[in-house]
VEXBATOR-610472 format. One record per residue (C-alpha): residue number from 1; residue in one letter; z, y, x. Coordinates in Angstrom, 2 decimals. Example, Ala and Ser with C-alpha at 12.3 -4.5 7.8 and 13.67 -1.06 7.14 Angstrom:
BEGIN
   num   residuo         z         y         x
     1         a      7.80     -4.50     12.30
     2         s      7.14     -1.06     13.67
***
This chain:
BEGIN
   num   residuo         z         y         x
     1         m     22.28     28.41     22.30
     2         s     25.23     25.84     22.30
     3         s     24.31     22.28     22.49
     4         r     27.70     21.37     20.62
     5         p     25.99     20.26     17.28
     6         l     23.73     17.79     19.44
     7         l     27.04     16.10     21.07
     8         r     28.96     15.88     17.64
     9         p     26.84     13.55     15.45
    10         r     27.79     12.20     11.95
    11         r     30.94      9.78     11.82
    12         h     29.04      6.94     10.45
    13         f     26.24      7.56     13.56
    14         a     28.60      7.22     15.83
    15         l     30.86      4.25     14.88
    16         l     27.46      2.39     14.10
    17         l     26.11      3.38     17.64
    18         a     29.69      2.42     18.94
    19         a     29.69     -0.65     17.12
    20         a     26.39     -1.61     18.88
    21         l     26.88     -1.12     22.26
    22         p     30.04     -3.29     23.29
    23         a     28.29     -6.33     21.52
    24         g     25.25     -6.06     23.92
    25         l     28.03     -5.38     27.06
    26         s     29.39     -8.14     26.30
    27         l     27.25    -10.48     27.52
    28         a     26.80     -8.44     30.91
    29         e     28.39    -11.16     32.69
    30         e     26.25    -13.96     31.65
    31         p     23.69    -15.27     34.71
    32         g     20.16    -15.03     34.59
    33         p     18.38    -12.28     33.06
    34         e     15.34    -12.70     31.21
    35         a     12.36    -10.68     32.64
    36         p     11.82     -7.20     30.73
    37         p      8.22     -6.99     29.05
    38         l      4.58     -6.03     30.85
    39         v      3.26     -2.87     30.20
    40         i      0.54     -0.37     31.65
    41         t      1.22      2.66     29.34
    42         g      1.61      5.37     32.05
    43         s      1.05      3.29     35.26
    44         r     -2.63      1.52     33.58
    45         y     -2.00     -1.20     35.60
    46         q      0.02     -4.27     34.72
    47         a      4.26     -3.45     35.70
    48         s      7.29     -4.26     34.83
    49         s      8.46     -1.91     32.57
    50         f     12.00     -2.55     34.31
    51         n     11.08     -0.59     37.14
    52         l      8.71      2.67     36.19
    53         p     10.09      5.87     36.37
    54         f      9.73      7.07     32.62
    55         a     10.55      6.18     28.85
    56         v      8.24      3.10     27.58
    57         q      8.49      0.84     25.08
    58         r      7.09     -2.52     24.44
    59         v      6.94     -3.55     20.72
    60         d      5.72     -7.07     20.27
    61         a      3.56     -8.65     17.44
    62         e      6.64    -10.70     15.82
    63         q      9.21     -7.66     16.00
    64         a      6.40     -5.55     14.29
    65         t      5.46     -7.38     11.48
    66         a      7.17    -10.15     11.09
    67         g      8.34    -10.42      7.07
    68         k      6.80     -6.73      6.53
    69         p      3.56     -5.98      4.45
    70         r      1.61     -4.97      7.42
    71         v      0.50     -2.24      5.75
    72         n      1.44      1.15      7.81
    73         l      2.02      1.94     11.17
    74         s      5.49      3.10     10.05
    75         e      6.33     -0.36      9.83
    76         a      6.50     -1.02     13.47
    77         l      7.49      1.62     15.10
    78         s     11.14      2.11     13.53
    79         s     12.57      0.24     17.09
    80         v     11.41      3.08     19.27
    81         p     14.02      5.81     19.75
    82         g     12.43      9.03     20.55
    83         l      9.63      8.50     17.76
    84         v     10.04     10.15     14.44
    85         v      7.56      7.90     11.87
    86         q      7.53      9.37      8.45
    87         n      5.63      6.94      5.89
    88         r      4.77      9.76      3.60
    89         s      3.42      7.05      0.42
    90         n      0.23      8.96      0.22
    91         y     -2.38      7.72      1.35
    92         a     -4.73     10.27      1.09
    93         q     -2.78     11.76      4.48
    94         d     -1.95      9.82      6.94
    95         l      1.64      9.27      8.64
    96         q      3.28     11.65     10.07
    97         i      4.00     10.85     13.77
    98         s      6.22     13.23     16.10
    99         s      6.99     12.22     19.73
   100         r     10.62     14.51     21.09
   101         g      8.78     16.87     18.50
   102         f      5.44     17.01     19.70
   103         g      3.21     16.58     16.40
   104         a      5.78     17.42     14.21
   105         r      3.98     20.37     12.74
   106         s      0.79     18.26     11.81
   107         a      0.37     19.10      8.09
   108         f     -2.18     15.89      8.03
   109         g     -2.84     13.00     10.26
   110         i     -1.34     12.71     13.56
   111         r     -1.18     15.43     16.28
   112         g     -0.20     16.07     19.54
   113         i      0.47     12.59     20.21
   114         k     -2.42     10.00     22.11
   115         l     -3.57      7.19     19.79
   116         l     -5.32      4.76     21.47
   117         a     -6.45      0.68     20.36
   118         d     -8.18     -1.69     22.44
   119         g     -8.38      1.37     24.70
   120         v    -11.12      3.53     22.50
   121         p     -9.16      6.82     21.52
   122         l     -8.01      6.82     17.43
   123         s     -7.63     10.76     18.32
   124         n    -10.36     12.89     18.56
   125         p    -10.87     15.32     21.33
   126         d     -9.46     17.74     19.66
   127         g     -6.16     16.11     19.81
   128         q     -6.18     15.71     15.78
   129         g     -6.25     11.56     15.16
   130         q     -5.34      8.67     12.58
   131         a     -3.83      5.29     12.65
   132         a     -5.02      3.79      9.45
   133         t     -8.22      2.36     11.29
   134         f     -5.97     -0.61     12.78
   135         d     -5.20     -3.71     11.07
   136         l     -1.94     -4.90     11.77
   137         d     -2.85     -8.84     11.41
   138         t     -4.58     -8.63     14.75
   139         l     -1.78     -7.01     16.57
   140         d     -0.79     -8.35     19.60
   141         h      1.91     -6.09     20.87
   142         i      2.41     -1.81     20.55
   143         e      3.21      0.47     24.08
   144         v      5.08      3.41     23.43
   145         l      5.06      6.35     25.92
   146         r      7.16      9.07     25.57
   147         g      7.92     12.29     28.11
   148         p      6.52     13.74     31.31
   149         f      4.15     10.91     32.27
   150         a      2.21     11.33     28.95
   151         n      0.25     13.73     30.17
   152         v     -1.95     11.48     32.10
   153         y     -3.79     10.74     29.08
   154         g     -4.89     14.21     28.69
   155         s     -4.57     17.42     26.97
   156         n     -2.61     16.73     23.53
   157         s     -0.34     13.96     24.82
   158         g      2.98     14.68     24.00
   159         g      3.41     11.05     23.41
   160         v      1.19      7.85     24.08
   161         i      0.62      5.12     21.18
   162         q     -1.14      2.20     22.44
   163         l     -2.44     -0.49     19.73
   164         f     -3.67     -4.01     21.40
   165         s     -5.57     -6.58     19.06
   166         r     -5.01    -10.74     20.03
   167         d     -8.10    -12.33     21.90
   168         g     -8.86    -15.63     20.14
   169         a     -7.43    -17.99     21.92
   170         g     -6.37    -22.05     21.19
   171         p     -8.10    -24.31     18.74
   172         p    -10.05    -23.23     15.80
   173         r     -7.90    -22.02     12.89
   174         v     -8.01    -20.17      9.77
   175         s     -5.42    -18.23      8.11
   176         a     -4.79    -16.54      4.40
   177         s     -2.24    -14.60      3.06
   178         t     -1.40    -12.90     -0.89
   179         a      1.45    -10.68     -1.35
   180         m      2.23     -8.28     -4.48
   181         a      4.78     -5.32     -4.51
   182         a      6.34     -2.74     -7.12
   183         w      3.91     -0.69     -8.80
   184         d      1.12     -3.07     -8.85
   185         t      0.78     -3.19     -5.19
   186         r     -1.09     -5.93     -4.11
   187         r     -2.59     -6.96     -0.27
   188         s     -4.69     -9.70      0.56
   189         q     -5.78    -11.29      4.08
   190         v     -8.31    -14.12      5.93
   191         s     -8.88    -14.52      9.04
   192         v    -11.01    -16.88     11.57
   193         e    -10.18    -17.22     15.26
   194         g     -9.96    -19.40     17.78
   195         g    -11.20    -19.62     21.85
   196         n    -11.18    -21.19     25.12
   197         q    -11.74    -20.23     29.24
   198         q    -15.38    -19.06     28.24
   199         a    -15.00    -17.38     25.26
   200         g    -12.64    -16.50     21.83
   201         v    -13.03    -14.78     18.53
   202         l    -11.10    -13.30     16.06
   203         v    -12.42    -12.05     12.51
   204         n    -10.28    -10.53     10.11
   205         q    -10.46     -9.23      6.45
   206         s     -7.75     -7.57      4.41
   207         h     -7.51     -5.72      0.85
   208         f     -4.85     -2.98     -0.21
   209         s     -4.60     -1.53     -2.77
   210         t     -1.77     -0.02     -5.03
   211         d     -0.74      2.13     -7.96
   212         g      1.94      4.38     -5.93
   213         y      5.33      5.01     -6.37
   214         r      4.42      8.35     -7.58
   215         q      2.32      9.53    -10.18
   216         h     -1.20     10.12     -9.10
   217         s     -1.17      8.09     -5.82
   218         s     -3.17      4.64     -6.65
   219         a     -4.83      4.03     -3.26
   220         s     -7.39      0.92     -1.71
   221         l     -8.51      0.10      1.43
   222         d    -10.34     -2.66      2.60
   223         k    -10.50     -3.30      6.94
   224         t    -12.56     -5.43      8.90
   225         f    -11.93     -6.37     12.21
   226         a    -14.00     -8.36     14.43
   227         k    -13.41     -9.15     18.14
   228         l    -15.91    -11.38     20.56
   229         t    -14.15    -12.03     23.89
   230         l    -16.01    -13.41     26.88
   231         h    -15.07    -14.59     30.77
   232         p    -18.53    -14.75     32.11
   233         d    -16.42    -15.88     35.69
   234         a    -12.82    -16.14     36.72
   235         e    -12.85    -12.29     37.66
   236         s    -14.57    -11.08     34.68
   237         r    -13.54    -10.05     31.38
   238         l    -16.00     -8.75     28.36
   239         a    -14.63     -7.93     24.95
   240         l    -16.68     -6.40     21.95
   241         i    -14.42     -4.81     19.05
   242         y    -15.46     -4.04     15.76
   243         t    -13.72     -2.21     13.02
   244         q    -14.60     -0.78      9.29
   245         l    -12.12      1.03      7.06
   246         n    -13.48      1.67      3.46
   247         q    -10.52      3.80      1.48
   248         n    -12.12      5.03     -1.98
   249         d    -10.59      7.68     -3.97
   250         s     -7.11      7.60     -2.73
   251         l     -4.98      9.78     -4.67
   252         d     -3.13     12.71     -3.61
   253         p      0.50     13.45     -5.39
   254         q      0.72     16.38     -2.69
   255         g      4.55     18.00     -1.87
   256         l      7.01     19.31     -4.68
   257         t      9.28     22.22     -5.18
   258         w     12.79     21.40     -4.92
   259         d     13.11     22.13     -8.55
   260         e     10.54     19.73     -9.28
   261         y     11.92     17.32     -6.59
   262         t     14.99     17.34     -8.68
   263         a     13.85     17.42    -12.05
   264         r     11.37     14.50    -11.95
   265         q     11.43     12.56     -8.00
   266         d      8.05     10.40     -8.96
   267         a      6.18     13.26    -10.15
   268         a      2.53     15.08     -8.46
   269         a      2.12     18.17     -8.32
   270         p      0.75     20.28    -11.53
   271         g     -2.21     21.21     -9.16
   272         a     -2.88     17.67     -8.00
   273         l     -2.80     16.86    -12.19
   274         l     -5.21     19.40    -12.53
   275         f     -7.80     19.06     -9.64
   276         d     -7.72     15.54     -9.42
   277         t     -7.26     16.26     -5.77
   278         r     -8.34     12.58     -4.36
   279         k     -9.71     11.71     -0.81
   280         t    -12.28      8.85      0.27
   281         v    -13.11      7.33      4.15
   282         d    -15.43      5.10      5.36
   283         h    -15.40      4.81      8.93
   284         s    -16.85      2.10     11.30
   285         s    -16.64      1.77     15.39
   286         l    -18.03     -0.25     17.92
   287         a    -16.36     -0.34     21.63
   288         l    -17.24     -2.70     24.45
   289         n    -14.35     -3.10     27.40
   290         f    -15.64     -4.65     30.30
   291         d    -13.14     -5.92     33.40
   292         r    -13.67     -7.11     36.56
   293         d    -11.36     -8.04     39.92
   294         f    -12.93     -7.43     43.20
   295         s    -11.17     -8.47     46.14
   296         a    -10.35     -5.02     47.36
   297         g     -9.62     -3.89     43.15
   298         t    -10.29     -4.07     39.72
   299         w    -12.74     -1.84     37.73
   300         q    -12.16     -1.06     34.36
   301         n    -14.55      0.27     31.78
   302         t    -14.79      1.35     28.70
   303         l    -17.65      2.02     25.97
   304         y    -17.40      3.54     22.09
   305         g    -18.90      4.97     19.17
   306         g    -18.77      5.01     15.72
   307         t    -18.99      7.32     12.62
   308         r    -16.32      8.69      9.83
   309         h    -17.34     10.09      6.45
   310         v    -14.78     12.14      4.52
   311         t    -14.82     13.54      1.08
   312         q    -11.58     15.17      0.29
   313         y    -10.68     17.58     -3.41
   314         q     -8.04     19.89     -3.10
   315         s     -6.17     22.01     -5.12
   316         i     -7.33     25.55     -4.46
   317         p     -7.44     27.74     -7.48
   318         v    -10.49     29.12     -8.82
   319         v     -9.25     32.37     -8.43
   320         v     -8.91     31.92     -4.82
   321         q    -11.87     30.45     -4.16
   322         l    -13.32     33.73     -5.69
   323         n    -12.90     35.43     -2.17
   324         p    -16.14     35.38     -0.40
   325         k    -14.56     34.12      3.01
   326         s    -13.00     30.84      1.03
   327         s    -14.53     27.94      1.81
   328         g    -14.35     26.18     -1.03
   329         g    -11.87     23.47     -2.63
   330         v    -13.99     19.85     -1.40
   331         i    -14.15     19.32      1.95
   332         d    -17.38     16.69      3.00
   333         f    -18.11     15.82      6.40
   334         e    -19.62     13.14      8.66
   335         r    -18.53     12.78     12.03
   336         s    -20.26     10.92     14.98
   337         f    -18.14     10.33     17.54
   338         q    -18.51      8.47     21.10
   339         g    -17.13      8.20     24.88
   340         a    -16.66      6.04     27.64
   341         s    -14.04      5.67     30.74
   342         t    -14.13      4.04     33.98
   343         r    -11.63      3.59     36.31
   344         w    -10.59      1.68     39.59
   345         i     -7.51      0.24     40.37
   346         q     -6.75      0.02     44.38
   347         p     -4.15     -2.24     45.76
   348         l     -2.84     -0.75     49.17
   349         n     -0.52     -1.64     51.95
   350         v      1.08      2.11     53.10
   351         f      3.79      2.80     55.45
   352         a      5.34     -0.71     55.17
   353         g      5.08     -0.71     51.02
   354         a      3.08     -1.91     48.51
   355         l      0.69      1.56     47.31
   356         t     -1.57      1.47     44.24
   357         v     -3.92      3.91     43.25
   358         t     -5.85      4.04     40.29
   359         s     -8.59      6.78     39.84
   360         g    -11.15      7.43     36.71
   361         l    -13.44      9.26     34.60
   362         e    -12.75      9.63     30.92
   363         y    -15.75     11.15     28.40
   364         d    -14.88     11.67     24.79
   365         a    -17.00     13.71     21.99
   366         s    -17.45     14.37     18.46
   367         s    -19.48     16.02     15.98
   368         d    -19.03     17.56     12.58
   369         d    -21.70     17.78      9.81
   370         r    -19.08     19.69      7.86
   371         q    -19.53     20.83      4.43
   372         g    -16.95     22.73      1.75
   373         y    -17.98     22.94     -1.92
   374         e    -16.26     24.67     -4.76
   375         n    -14.05     21.99     -6.61
   376         f    -15.06     23.65    -10.09
   377         v    -17.83     23.61    -12.15
   378         g    -17.99     26.37    -14.84
   379         s    -14.28     25.22    -16.31
   380         t    -14.44     21.82    -15.21
   381         l    -12.39     21.44    -12.65
   382         g    -11.82     18.65     -9.70
   383         v    -15.92     18.18     -9.16
   384         q    -17.98     19.31     -6.87
   385         g    -19.66     22.40     -7.60
   386         a    -21.55     25.13     -5.38
   387         l    -21.87     25.34     -1.67
   388         r    -19.23     27.30      0.07
   389         r    -19.60     26.11      3.79
   390         d    -21.78     24.63      6.06
   391         e    -21.86     24.42      9.58
   392         q    -21.88     21.84     12.83
   393         d    -18.78     21.27     14.72
   394         d    -18.81     19.72     18.63
   395         v    -15.66     18.69     20.64
   396         t    -16.50     17.24     24.12
   397         s    -13.63     16.25     26.75
   398         l    -14.24     15.48     30.49
   399         s    -11.16     14.63     32.07
   400         p    -11.23     12.79     36.10
   401         f     -7.83     11.51     37.30
   402         v     -5.84      9.80     39.95
   403         q     -2.70      7.84     40.12
   404         a     -0.45      7.02     43.22
   405         a      2.65      4.35     42.99
   406         w      4.00      3.50     46.13
   407         e      6.38      0.53     46.09
   408         l      9.19      0.19     48.96
   409         e     11.78     -2.61     48.29
   410         r     14.43     -0.96     45.38
   411         l     12.26      2.33     45.84
   412         q      9.91      3.48     42.99
   413         l      7.25      6.71     43.76
   414         q      5.15      7.71     41.26
   415         s      2.71     10.85     40.71
   416         g     -0.64     11.65     39.13
   417         l     -3.01     14.88     38.24
   418         r     -5.69     15.35     35.55
   419         y     -8.40     17.72     35.19
   420         n     -8.59     18.70     31.75
   421         h    -11.95     20.35     29.82
   422         v    -12.23     20.43     26.28
   423         e    -14.97     22.08     24.69
   424         f    -15.21     23.53     21.03
   425         t    -18.71     24.73     19.30
   426         v    -19.11     25.96     16.48
   427         d    -22.69     26.53     14.67
   428         d    -22.02     28.43     11.40
   429         t    -24.84     28.29      9.24
   430         y    -23.38     29.52      5.95
   431         i    -23.97     33.45      6.24
   432         t    -23.42     35.15      2.82
   433         g    -22.39     39.28      2.66
   434         s    -18.79     39.21      3.82
   435         n    -18.92     35.66      4.80
   436         g    -20.10     36.39      8.28
   437         d    -21.13     34.22     11.03
   438         d    -18.49     31.95     12.31
   439         s    -20.50     30.71     14.85
   440         g    -18.44     30.41     18.37
   441         g    -16.94     28.46     21.13
   442         v    -14.23     28.04     24.02
   443         t    -13.69     26.22     26.66
   444         y    -10.06     25.17     27.95
   445         t     -9.33     23.95     31.38
   446         d     -6.32     22.92     33.35
   447         y     -4.73     20.83     35.91
   448         t     -1.61     18.23     34.46
   449         p      0.22     17.44     37.43
   450         n      3.26     14.68     36.99
   451         l      6.07     13.25     39.50
   452         g      8.50     10.48     39.17
   453         a     10.89      8.21     41.06
   454         s     12.83      5.28     40.10
   455         y     15.43      2.77     42.25
   456         l     17.07     -0.24     41.79
   457         l     20.91      0.26     42.01
   458         n     20.66     -3.47     41.83
   459         p     18.94     -6.56     40.30
   460         q     20.36     -5.54     36.74
   461         l     20.54     -1.41     36.88
   462         s     17.47      0.81     37.34
   463         v     18.07      4.52     37.06
   464         y     14.87      7.21     37.41
   465         t     13.99     10.86     37.15
   466         s     10.16     12.21     35.99
   467         w      8.75     15.52     35.54
   468         s      5.44     17.50     34.52
   469         r      3.38     19.89     33.36
   470         g      0.85     19.52     30.26
   471         f     -0.79     21.49     27.88
   472         e     -2.27     21.33     24.40
   473         t     -5.24     22.83     22.94
   474         p     -5.40     24.00     19.72
   475         t     -7.22     21.43     17.02
   476         l    -10.77     22.83     15.48
   477         n     -8.61     23.49     12.29
   478         e     -6.21     25.44     13.98
   479         l     -8.92     27.45     15.94
   480         f    -11.83     27.95     12.90
   481         y     -9.98     31.56     10.84
   482         s     -7.92     32.45     14.03
   483         g    -10.19     35.56     15.47
   484         p    -10.25     39.04     14.07
   485         d    -11.14     39.37     10.96
   486         g    -10.86     35.90     10.30
   487         r    -13.49     34.82     12.61
   488         f    -13.96     31.39     14.62
   489         g    -10.48     31.97     17.27
   490         f    -11.69     32.39     20.54
   491         d     -8.92     33.89     21.96
   492         l     -6.41     31.16     20.94
   493         a     -4.77     29.87     23.86
   494         p     -2.84     26.29     24.61
   495         a      0.39     25.82     24.42
   496         t      1.71     24.98     27.94
   497         s      5.02     22.87     28.35
   498         e      7.17     21.48     31.30
   499         q      8.60     18.63     30.99
   500         y     12.09     16.73     32.82
   501         e     13.46     13.02     32.17
   502         v     16.39     11.29     33.85
   503         g     17.52      7.44     32.61
   504         l     18.47      4.20     33.16
   505         k     17.41      0.91     32.07
   506         a     20.01     -2.14     32.79
   507         r     19.74     -5.89     31.64
   508         l     22.97     -7.04     30.45
   509         g     23.05    -10.53     31.08
   510         r     20.76    -13.13     29.76
   511         s     18.79    -11.16     27.30
   512         s     20.17     -7.91     26.70
   513         n     17.69     -4.77     27.73
   514         l     19.66     -1.17     27.63
   515         q     17.35      2.20     28.05
   516         l     18.94      5.68     28.12
   517         a     16.79      8.45     28.59
   518         l     17.68     12.44     28.85
   519         f     15.47     15.13     28.42
   520         q     14.39     18.38     28.58
   521         i     10.86     20.14     27.13
   522         d      9.98     23.60     27.42
   523         t      6.77     25.20     25.85
   524         e      5.16     28.69     25.85
   525         d      2.66     29.96     23.89
   526         e      3.20     27.23     20.74
   527         l      0.95     27.68     18.40
   528         v      2.44     28.92     14.46
   529         v      0.77     30.22     11.48
   530         l     -0.02     33.96     11.42
   531         s     -1.35     34.32      7.86
   532         s     -2.86     32.61      4.83
   533         i     -4.82     34.33      3.04
   534         g     -7.54     33.62      0.81
   535         g     -7.42     29.53      1.37
   536         r     -7.71     30.65      5.12
   537         t     -5.15     29.46      7.67
   538         s     -5.06     31.26     10.68
   539         y     -2.49     30.82     13.94
   540         q     -1.47     32.35     16.60
   541         n      0.16     31.95     20.24
   542         a      3.78     33.33     19.39
   543         a      6.29     31.46     20.01
   544         q      8.31     29.85     22.84
   545         t     10.57     26.90     22.27
   546         e     13.39     24.14     23.79
   547         r     13.89     20.94     23.22
   548         h     16.52     18.73     24.62
   549         g     17.93     15.20     23.92
   550         v     18.90     12.11     24.56
   551         e     17.47      8.59     23.47
   552         l     19.30      4.67     23.63
   553         a     17.41      1.57     22.62
   554         l     19.09     -1.49     22.73
   555         d     17.87     -5.17     22.87
   556         s     20.26     -7.62     22.55
   557         r     20.60    -11.55     21.73
   558         l     24.37    -11.78     20.38
   559         s     23.69    -15.85     20.18
   560         e     21.68    -18.50     19.42
   561         t     21.05    -17.82     16.31
   562         l     21.69    -13.85     15.83
   563         t     19.73    -11.00     17.68
   564         m     20.26     -6.86     17.44
   565         r     18.16     -4.30     17.97
   566         l     19.33     -0.43     18.37
   567         a     17.34      2.87     18.58
   568         a     19.08      6.38     18.37
   569         t     17.92      9.76     19.16
   570         a     20.09     13.25     19.44
   571         m     18.01     15.96     19.67
   572         s     17.78     19.87     19.54
   573         a     15.17     21.39     18.67
   574         i     14.55     25.59     18.79
   575         y     12.33     28.65     19.15
   576         s     13.59     30.13     22.07
   577         e     12.09     33.37     21.36
   578         a     11.46     35.77     18.36
   579         f      7.96     36.17     16.45
   580         v      6.14     37.20     13.91
   581         s      4.52     34.85     10.97
   582         r      3.35     35.87      8.01
   583         g      5.38     39.18      8.16
   584         n      8.68     37.94      8.41
   585         t     10.38     37.70     11.84
   586         i     11.65     34.43     13.11
   587         g     14.21     34.86     15.12
   588         a     15.04     33.10     17.95
   589         g     17.50     30.20     18.01
   590         r     15.79     29.20     14.73
   591         h     15.04     25.38     14.70
   592         i     11.51     23.68     14.65
   593         p     10.86     22.53     11.15
   594         n     10.36     18.54     10.96
   595         i     12.79     17.25     13.95
   596         p     15.63     15.61     12.89
   597         a     18.84     16.48     15.21
   598         r     20.15     12.75     14.54
   599         s     17.79      9.41     13.92
   600         l     19.20      5.72     13.87
   601         f     17.72      2.54     13.50
   602         a     19.73     -0.70     13.75
   603         e     18.97     -4.22     12.56
   604         l     20.73     -7.62     12.65
   605         a     18.56    -10.50     12.61
   606         w     19.76    -14.26     11.77
   607         q     17.83    -17.50     12.36
   608         p     20.32    -20.46     11.82
   609         a     17.45    -23.00     11.68
   610         a     14.05    -23.74     12.60
   611         g     11.93    -22.43      9.72
   612         f     14.50    -19.74      8.21
   613         s     15.35    -16.22      9.15
   614         t     16.82    -13.30      7.13
   615         a     17.57     -9.92      8.75
   616         l     18.87     -6.63      7.42
   617         e     17.94     -2.66      8.83
   618         g     19.55      0.37      8.41
   619         i     17.75      3.67      8.89
   620         y     19.44      7.29      9.57
   621         r     18.25     10.13      9.35
   622         s     19.65     13.94      9.51
   623         n     18.03     16.75      7.43
   624         l     14.98     18.74      8.26
   625         y     14.03     22.00      8.44
   626         v     11.29     22.87      6.47
   627         e      9.87     25.99      7.36
   628         d     10.53     28.42     10.74
   629         s     13.00     30.94      9.36
   630         n     15.03     27.90      7.97
   631         a     15.80     29.89      4.81
   632         a     14.37     27.41      2.47
   633         k     16.50     23.71      1.09
   634         t     16.53     21.41      3.68
   635         a     15.53     17.75      3.19
   636         p     18.47     16.04      2.98
   637         s     19.94     13.61      5.32
   638         y     19.58      9.72      4.14
   639         s     20.53      6.29      4.87
   640         l     18.71      3.48      3.99
   641         f     18.81     -0.22      4.06
   642         n     16.02     -3.09      4.29
   643         w     16.45     -6.89      3.73
   644         q     13.93     -9.55      4.54
   645         a     14.20    -13.38      4.39
   646         r     11.47    -15.65      5.93
   647         l     10.24    -19.34      4.93
   648         e      8.22    -21.30      7.30
   649         q      7.12    -25.26      6.71
   650         q      5.38    -27.07      8.92
   651         f      2.72    -29.87      7.72
   652         e      0.96    -31.44     10.84
   653         q     -2.00    -28.90     11.31
   654         l     -1.00    -26.81      8.19
   655         t      1.67    -24.09      8.14
   656         l      3.11    -22.35      5.40
   657         n      5.08    -19.05      4.72
   658         q      6.76    -17.42      2.44
   659         v      8.51    -13.61      2.72
   660         l     10.79    -11.91      0.43
   661         r     11.80     -8.10      1.35
   662         i     13.67     -5.47     -0.57
   663         d     13.51     -1.83      1.12
   664         n     15.65      0.85      0.22
   665         l     18.48     -1.88     -0.83
   666         l     20.86      0.70     -2.84
   667         d     18.47      2.32     -4.49
   668         r     18.87      6.24     -2.96
   669         d     17.00      9.20     -3.32
   670         y     15.50     10.52     -0.48
   671         i     13.15     12.97      0.85
   672         g     10.50     10.83      3.16
   673         s      8.52     13.18      4.53
   674         i      7.85     17.09      4.22
   675         i      4.93     19.19      4.91
   676         v      5.54     21.76      7.07
   677         g      5.41     25.44      6.21
   678         d      3.68     24.64      2.67
   679         s      2.69     28.22      1.38
   680         n      3.60     27.50     -2.28
   681         g      6.52     26.02     -1.46
   682         r      5.67     22.41     -2.20
   683         y      7.56     20.98      1.33
   684         y      8.46     17.80     -0.34
   685         e      7.50     14.07     -0.64
   686         p      9.72     11.91     -2.22
   687         g     10.56      8.65     -0.91
   688         p     10.30      5.75     -2.88
   689         e     13.30      3.97     -4.98
   690         r     14.27      0.56     -4.70
   691         a     11.22     -1.82     -4.10
   692         w     10.70     -5.45     -3.93
   693         y      7.56     -7.14     -2.02
   694         v      7.09    -11.17     -1.75
   695         g      4.23    -12.69     -0.18
   696         a      2.92    -16.28      1.25
   697         g      0.24    -17.50      3.42
   698         l     -0.96    -20.47      5.49
   699         e     -2.81    -21.42      8.45
   700         y     -4.73    -24.53      9.14
   701         r     -5.35    -25.60     12.74
   702         f     -8.49    -27.58     13.79
   703         e     -7.24    -30.27     16.32
***
């Protein structure tokens, strides 16, 4: 397929990009560049992002949260190229996040991207995860890895997003904030933190509630975070971390057909109102991190466990549930999860260069006690009815790995190899009539290697290249009904991919950094829908896909008071081989749904005086295909502008702050996210109209 559409983006996209680049490049003659940020993602040891042979971005807390509601991870990731982060304005479903197309097909939650918080997976061993449990109030920084080296984090790692909370440090302090916004949205937060060289503590509690922009979209979230950090001696660090999320009866407005959207953009789907679709989540986890430096190397360990209880009412019609194979319209499961990881980081001197070898072992497990119920009793809809499903679902993953990085003057070589063992087991105890025994299991194993090299052409310019082979197992939800006669999908294979990346990283003067990456991803045995009958969706390995594109990121301080950030992505994503889905032939060359060909983020921030700053940000996204044949109405392209202003006052030990924010400043109509391949044609989830947000906070520091 011709790549010409990839190279001819819309005029205003090109103009914004052209306008921004000279601003950063004009600083190239200034001396003394600032050091690029340090990261650990990808290499697993702390290193300058400038020297690494892959695309990795660090987003600090100030950039991620200042002047923002601190509710969704989408607020923090807009400035990362290659990511598509779609806030569904629907708290009954998690964010949609894809990285270079990985995860774009996810119907709910986050799939195909490894999520980690303080070293603890937020993704299950099968690759399905959620980001709602992390509290952005406690954020220190985020690291985002795209491309070939993501495979060192296991199967289903098309990209990696690592969140790091800050340690309690410095004099004790107490902070509190409150905010209100459109649609009776309210948020409050209180925290206590502080520490010294021996110990630190951070405790944060937040509450969020909203009526929602759309009908039937109210939500309430309560989060608790506690972190105790200890330093028994100069070489050791121990951190104990507790998180809790209580999300009670978040209403689900579901997607709309195009006609429903054009008739009323804030509407809920008729079935959502009829069945009172909603979701309740209770989640808690406890983790222990222990690191120790020895004269020979560093030993790092993580141990974690927790529980998650989900009850979700769906809008599956009663007539569909009359099918004996239906699992009902209410999902109810209690999950226990646990895991451990250990790794040794060994520095060596080899062939006049510095060699760092990292070897480790990771174990993750989850066990679901899962039931399904009818969503009706007699003529009353939206209530728990008769039992239609009862099973135990277990997933375990055990993976040893080794990585090596060798540096000699300007050259750095990196390589890694991971052995992935992922095992699924289902024990079905609901066997009646034609609803047979769905018990079964399947194990997936594979090696995933990677190679990379970077070279410093000069202290201000680095070039690199990298390659990897990865694989992506089906999730439990994709395996459940994908075998013969709707049984467990023993024969469903993992998707395998090969990735290539070349790029450059440049320091443009004192305070500007540029990253440019070109990538190609070839995938075989991509998972696609085979059929959707009687409330059960089955999947098949049918598609081969090609994705290639270019990413650009630029951070620049234009003057003492003016800064700019830019993230641009142009990408082509197609099926490279024809396949049959739901009885229809999908021809080669069709676009993969939910992957925009072009996206752009730009922010201009101005701080003319201490205690005051303001920023204007713009977001552009090209149209999105919503299903495999590309025949349905696409979600149109859109451009949005958001504005914020912040004030801060210092009174000795007391600090006050205020923020005013307006999202969708020009009040544009747009589709915020889509539901890929919805069987009822309800693909479209409207984004909110112009919305205001105002907040205030205080912090008192004890001296």
